[in-house]
C-alpha positions, 0 to 999 in steps of 0.5 A, spaced: 537 719 262 540 724 267 537 726 273 538 733 276 537 735 283 538 742 286 540 740 293 541 746 298 546 745 304 546 749 311 553 748 313 556 751 319 560 757 319 566 752 320 564 748 314 562 754 310 570 756 311 572 750 309 568 749 303 570 756 300 577 755 301 577 748 297 574 752 291 579 758 292 585 752 292 582 748 286 581 754 282 588 757 283 590 750 281 586 750 275 589 757 273 596 754 274 594 748 270 592 753 265 598 757 265 602 751 264 597 748 258 598 755 255 605 756 255 606 749 252 600 749 247 598 743 250 590 743 250 588 736 251 586 732 257 591 727 257 597 731 255 595 736 260 595 731 266 602 728 264 604 735 264 601 738 271 598 732 275 604 731 280 606 738 281 599 740 282 598 735 287 604 737 291 603 745 290 596 745 292 595 739 297 589 737 293 587 729 293 588 725 286 581 726 284 580 733 285 587 734 281 583 730 276 577 734 276 581 741 275 585 738 269 578 736 266 575 743 267 581 746 264 581 741 258 574 743 257 575 750 257 580 750 252 575 746 248 571 752 247 577 757 245 584 755 244 586 762 242 585 765 249 589 763 255 583 761 260 583 763 267 578 761 273 575 765 278 576 764 285 569 761 287 568 758 280 564 752 280 568 745 281 565 738 279 565 733 284 564 726 283 562 720 287 570 720 290 569 727 293 562 727 294 558 722 297 550 722 299 548 719 305 540 719 304 538 714 309 542 719 314 540 725 310 547 728 310 552 729 305 560 728 306 564 732 302 572 733 301 575 739 303 582 742 304 584 739 310 578 734 312 572 731 309 566 735 312 559 732 313 553 737 312 546 735 314 541 735 308 535 740 310 528 737 310 526 740 304 531 735 300 527 729 303 523 728 297 530 725 294 529 718 291 536 717 288 540 710 288 547 711 289 548 708 282 545 714 279 549 719 283 555 720 279 557 727 279 555 734 282 557 741 281 559 745 287 557 752 286 556 758 291 550 763 291 552 770 294 548 768 300 553 763 302 558 768 304 554 772 309 
């Protein structure tokens, strides 16, 4: 069974900037990965990983797991269509797993990796009804709403 919970965050302006920058860098990495995959006609995850992992990690300053998530995003995009080179918008969603994003429900906060440093964001009281064990928290998708940029 898959549990889906939409969690609202109220980051500080500094955290908002760091989160926005993280999405921009990760999606730029996805575009680089896609360019390499398209140029070599390599579309499956493991071969793309072998082709791009070390270059992406060094060029974009991403952690190992974020690079893996970016490679996965590109490989998934090519599963849909291999006839068109895939491109990614600067603020497109990035899937985060428990190595990148950690829920601290006892303290009502979330720790999330960003370019530069981890950020701890408080979870507003409206999220207090979450009753999830750590084991059930597998993957999250970081998405910006338009209100996030104000």
